[in-house]
C-alpha positions as CSV (number, residue, x, y, z in Angstrom):
1,M,91.7,102.9,36.8
2,A,94.5,101.1,38.4
3,L,96.4,100.7,41.5
4,E,99.7,98.9,40.6
5,S,102.2,97.8,43.0
6,E,105.2,95.5,43.4
7,D,107.2,94.6,46.4
8,R,110.6,92.5,47.2
9,S,112.1,91.0,50.3
10,S,115.1,92.1,51.7
11,D,118.7,90.8,53.1
12,S,118.7,93.8,55.8
13,P,117.3,92.3,59.3
14,Y,116.1,96.0,59.7
15,V,113.6,95.7,56.8
16,A,110.7,93.7,56.1
17,R,109.9,94.4,52.8
18,V,110.5,97.2,50.1
19,W,107.7,98.3,47.8
20,R,106.7,100.7,45.2
21,G,103.5,101.5,43.3
22,R,101.4,103.9,41.1
23,S,97.8,105.1,40.8
24,S,96.0,106.5,38.2
25,G,92.1,106.9,38.4
26,V,91.6,105.5,41.9
27,E,90.3,107.7,44.5
28,R,90.0,105.5,47.6
29,M,91.7,102.3,48.9
30,T,91.1,100.0,51.8
31,S,94.1,100.5,54.0
32,V,94.4,97.0,56.1
33,A,95.9,96.8,59.2
34,T,99.6,96.2,59.8
35,S,101.8,95.9,62.6
36,N,105.0,97.0,60.9
37,W,105.9,101.0,60.5
38,E,107.2,102.5,57.1
39,L,109.1,105.3,55.7
40,V,107.2,106.3,52.7
41,V,108.1,108.6,49.7
42,W,105.5,109.7,47.1
43,Q,105.5,112.2,44.4
44,Q,102.2,113.7,42.7
45,H,102.2,116.6,40.4
46,G,105.9,117.1,40.5
47,R,106.4,117.6,44.3
48,V,107.8,115.0,46.5
49,H,106.6,114.0,50.1
50,V,108.2,112.0,52.7
51,G,106.7,110.5,56.0
52,V,106.6,108.0,58.6
53,R,103.5,105.7,58.8
54,G,103.0,103.9,62.0
55,P,101.3,100.5,62.5
56,E,97.6,100.5,61.9
57,T,95.6,98.7,64.4
58,A,92.2,98.4,62.1
59,A,91.3,98.5,58.5
60,S,90.2,102.1,57.1
61,V,89.4,103.9,53.7
62,A,92.2,106.0,52.7
63,E,92.3,108.6,50.1
64,V,94.6,108.0,47.0
65,P,96.4,110.9,45.2
66,D,95.7,110.7,41.7
67,E,98.6,110.0,39.2
68,S,101.0,109.5,41.9
69,E,104.2,107.1,42.4
70,S,105.0,105.9,45.8
71,F,107.8,104.1,47.4
72,G,108.1,102.4,50.9
73,I,110.5,100.7,53.4
74,T,108.5,98.5,55.8
75,F,110.7,97.9,58.7
76,S,110.9,94.5,60.7
77,H,109.5,94.0,64.3
78,G,112.1,95.3,66.6
79,T,113.3,98.0,64.5
80,S,112.7,101.6,65.8
81,M,114.0,105.2,66.0
82,P,115.0,106.4,69.4
83,H,114.1,110.1,68.8
84,L,110.6,108.8,67.7
85,P,108.7,106.8,70.5
86,A,106.9,103.7,68.6
87,A,103.6,104.4,70.6
88,R,103.5,107.9,69.2
89,L,103.3,106.3,65.8
90,V,100.4,103.9,66.2
91,D,97.5,105.0,64.0
92,A,99.4,107.9,63.0
93,H,101.4,109.5,59.9
94,L,104.1,112.0,60.3
95,D,105.5,114.0,57.7
96,S,109.1,115.5,57.3
97,P,109.2,119.0,58.1
98,H,111.3,119.5,54.8
99,V,111.5,117.9,51.7
100,T,113.2,118.8,48.3
101,A,113.2,116.9,45.0
102,T,116.5,115.2,46.2
103,A,116.5,115.1,49.8
104,F,114.6,115.4,53.3
105,V,114.8,116.1,56.9
106,C,114.9,113.3,59.4
107,R,116.0,113.9,63.1
108,G,117.1,117.5,62.2
109,D,119.7,116.1,59.6
110,E,119.1,116.0,55.8
111,W,119.3,112.8,54.0
112,A,119.1,112.0,50.0
113,L,116.0,110.4,49.1
114,P,116.1,106.6,48.9
115,D,114.6,104.7,46.1
116,F,113.3,100.9,45.6
117,E,116.8,99.9,44.6
118,N,119.2,101.5,47.1
119,A,116.9,101.1,50.3
120,E,119.3,98.8,52.0
121,Q,122.0,101.3,51.3
122,F,120.0,103.9,52.8
123,V,119.0,101.8,56.1
124,T,122.7,101.0,56.8
125,R,123.3,104.8,56.7
126,L,120.6,105.3,59.2
127,V,122.0,102.5,61.4
128,R,125.4,103.9,61.3
129,E,124.1,107.4,62.3
130,G,121.9,106.1,65.1
131,V,118.7,106.8,63.7
132,L,117.6,103.2,63.6
133,V,118.2,100.6,66.1
134,R,117.0,97.2,66.5
135,D,116.1,94.7,69.2
136,P,116.4,91.3,67.8
137,L,114.5,89.8,70.5
138,V,111.3,91.4,69.3
139,D,111.6,89.9,65.6
140,D,112.3,86.6,67.0
141,V,109.4,86.3,69.5
142,V,106.8,87.6,66.8
143,A,108.3,84.6,64.6
144,G,107.3,82.3,67.1
145,E,110.6,81.6,69.2
146,Q,110.6,81.2,73.0
147,P,112.7,83.8,74.7
148,R,114.7,82.7,77.9
149,I,113.5,85.8,79.8
150,G,110.4,86.7,81.6
151,A,107.2,87.5,80.0
152,R,106.8,90.9,81.2
153,T,110.2,91.9,80.1
154,V,109.4,90.5,76.5
155,Q,106.3,92.5,76.6
156,R,108.0,95.7,77.4
157,R,110.5,95.4,75.0
158,I,107.9,94.3,72.0
159,A,105.8,97.5,73.3
160,A,109.0,99.8,73.3
161,A,109.8,98.8,69.7
162,T,106.5,98.4,68.1
163,G,104.0,100.6,70.1
164,L,101.9,97.3,70.1
165,T,101.3,94.2,72.4
166,Q,102.4,90.9,71.1
167,G,98.9,89.6,71.0
168,A,97.7,92.5,68.7
169,I,100.7,91.7,66.5
170,R,99.7,88.5,66.4
171,Q,96.1,88.8,65.9
172,I,97.0,91.6,62.7
173,E,99.3,89.0,61.1
174,R,97.1,86.3,61.3
175,A,94.3,88.2,59.6
176,R,96.7,89.2,56.8
177,Q,97.7,85.8,56.2
178,A,93.9,84.6,56.2
179,A,93.3,87.3,53.5
180,I,96.1,86.0,51.2
181,L,95.0,82.6,51.6
182,L,91.4,83.3,50.8
183,G,92.6,85.4,47.9
184,E,94.6,82.4,46.5
185,G,91.5,80.1,46.8
186,A,91.5,78.6,50.1
187,T,87.9,78.1,52.0
188,P,87.0,79.8,55.0
189,L,86.9,76.5,57.0
190,D,90.3,75.6,55.7
191,V,91.7,79.0,56.8
192,V,90.0,78.5,60.4
193,H,92.0,75.2,60.7
194,R,95.3,76.3,59.2
195,L,95.7,79.5,61.2
196,G,94.1,78.5,64.5
197,Y,90.5,80.6,64.7
198,Y,87.9,79.4,67.0
199,D,85.4,78.9,64.2
200,Q,84.2,80.7,60.9
201,P,82.4,83.6,63.0
202,H,85.7,84.2,64.7
203,L,87.6,84.4,61.1
204,S,84.8,86.8,59.9
205,R,85.3,89.3,62.8
206,S,88.9,89.3,62.4
207,L,88.5,90.0,58.7
208,T,86.0,92.6,59.0
209,R,88.2,94.5,61.9
210,F,91.6,94.1,60.3
211,I,91.3,93.7,56.5
212,G,87.7,95.5,55.9
213,R,86.6,92.6,53.6
214,T,84.3,89.7,54.2
215,A,85.7,86.1,53.1
216,T,83.5,86.2,50.1
217,Q,84.8,89.4,49.1
218,L,88.4,88.5,49.6
219,Q,87.7,85.1,47.4
220,R,85.9,87.0,44.7
221,Q,88.0,90.1,44.9
222,N,85.1,92.1,43.7
223,A,84.9,95.0,46.5
224,A,84.5,98.5,45.4
225,E,88.1,99.8,46.5
226,P,91.5,97.9,46.1
227,L,93.3,97.1,49.0
228,S,96.7,98.0,50.2
229,L,99.7,95.8,49.8
230,L,99.5,92.6,51.5
231,Y,102.6,90.0,51.1
232,K,103.3,86.6,52.6
233,T,105.5,86.3,55.8
234,E,109.0,85.1,54.9
235,G,110.0,81.7,56.5
């Protein structure tokens, strides 16, 4: 029984991470909350599927197709598709209406399937054709920079690009980083101090909601279902 995955960073400002995975004998996994949306390609029993998976605001149990291979492009905060409002993607998954072994349909046009190696070239084509746009302010604010415009304007632009509030993004990303630290051996008290939680009960509630694990489970890595991909924030 295995759920194998790997990921890499990207030099594209539109892309947060690129990942791929393979499953064998795994029926379910815990899908942790995420504030980014993704384009996902997966293959099972010779059939290819393509879909857009939006931000997830809570952990959930997800079915894992057996003997499947998957690949995804996780887009940076601020990257969006004008033809598909970000709010529509939150806690949702939308499949391409037509997929072949080599291409899929997006915004009414046919595109060659991307892969782990050429993800950036594919994204560049989407940007050139206006399928993808980016508001750099959003990524900067999420990273902690202070904008020179009003708070309401910032919140409107973050909501338009991500479908989430700045506060929701901050809570999700902090919980993900807490899970990584605990998995690396940090104590709950250390995580509380490092990430600014009020106390250990506050950390516990956050982990339960966004990660679907307790601190002890993350430290021991002994839960029944594997976790979806967690990676460190760059910078």
